[in-house]
C-alpha positions in Angstrom: -30.8 105.7 9.9 -32.3 109.2 10.4 -34.9 109.5 13.0 -36.8 112.8 13.9 -38.9 113.3 16.9 -41.5 116.2 16.6 -41.7 119.0 19.1 -44.8 118.1 21.4 -46.0 121.7 21.1 -47.9 123.1 18.1 -45.6 124.6 15.4 -47.2 126.3 12.6 -46.7 124.6 9.2 -44.6 121.9 10.7 -46.1 119.3 8.5 -44.4 121.2 5.6 -41.1 120.6 7.0 -41.9 117.0 7.8 -42.9 116.3 4.2 -39.6 117.9 3.0 -37.6 115.8 5.3 -39.4 112.5 4.1 -38.8 113.6 0.5 -35.0 113.8 1.3 -34.9 110.4 2.9 -36.3 110.6 6.4 -36.6 106.9 7.6 -38.6 107.3 10.8 -40.6 110.1 12.5 -41.7 109.9 16.1 -45.0 111.9 16.1 -45.1 113.3 19.6 -48.3 115.6 19.8 -50.0 114.6 23.1 -51.6 117.8 23.6 -53.6 117.6 20.4 -57.1 116.2 20.5 -57.9 113.3 18.2 -59.6 115.5 15.6 -56.6 117.8 15.7 -54.1 114.9 15.3 -56.0 113.6 12.4 -55.9 116.8 10.6 -52.0 116.8 11.3 -51.8 113.4 10.0 -53.7 113.9 6.9 -51.4 116.8 5.9 -48.7 114.2 5.5 -48.9 112.1 2.3 -50.1 108.4 3.1 -47.1 107.0 1.5 -45.0 108.1 4.4 -47.3 106.7 7.1 -45.3 103.4 7.4 -42.3 105.5 8.5 -44.3 107.0 11.6 -44.3 106.0 15.1 -47.2 107.4 17.2 -46.8 108.9 20.7 -50.5 109.2 21.6 -54.0 108.3 20.3 -52.5 104.9 19.8 -55.6 103.4 18.0 -54.8 105.6 15.1 -51.6 103.9 14.5 -53.5 100.8 12.9 -56.0 102.9 11.1 -53.3 104.9 9.3 -50.9 101.9 8.8 -48.2 103.6 10.8 -45.0 101.7 11.6 -46.2 101.5 15.2 -46.5 103.2 18.5 -44.1 104.5 21.2 -45.1 103.7 24.6 -43.1 105.4 27.5 -41.7 103.0 30.2 -44.0 104.8 32.7 -47.0 103.2 31.0 -48.0 99.5 30.9 -47.8 98.7 27.2 -50.6 96.1 27.6 -52.9 98.8 28.8 -52.7 100.9 25.6 -52.5 98.3 22.8 
């Protein structure tokens, strides 16, 4: 299984690379963009074709995972999973 974890910092046109990786068979993307606001993250997500959403795990703004039908969320061990779900 090929898994990619995004850089937490902003990278110009990163979604273009992500889309290429998905088209080449990427099976799971961990989307780590904790510094983005919800609006910024939505814009980032919407630059990725919806057919790839089930292959994404979200590392912040957890409520968006259900809205976009993502594979799930990633909760660091330092957080209580019950408090974020």
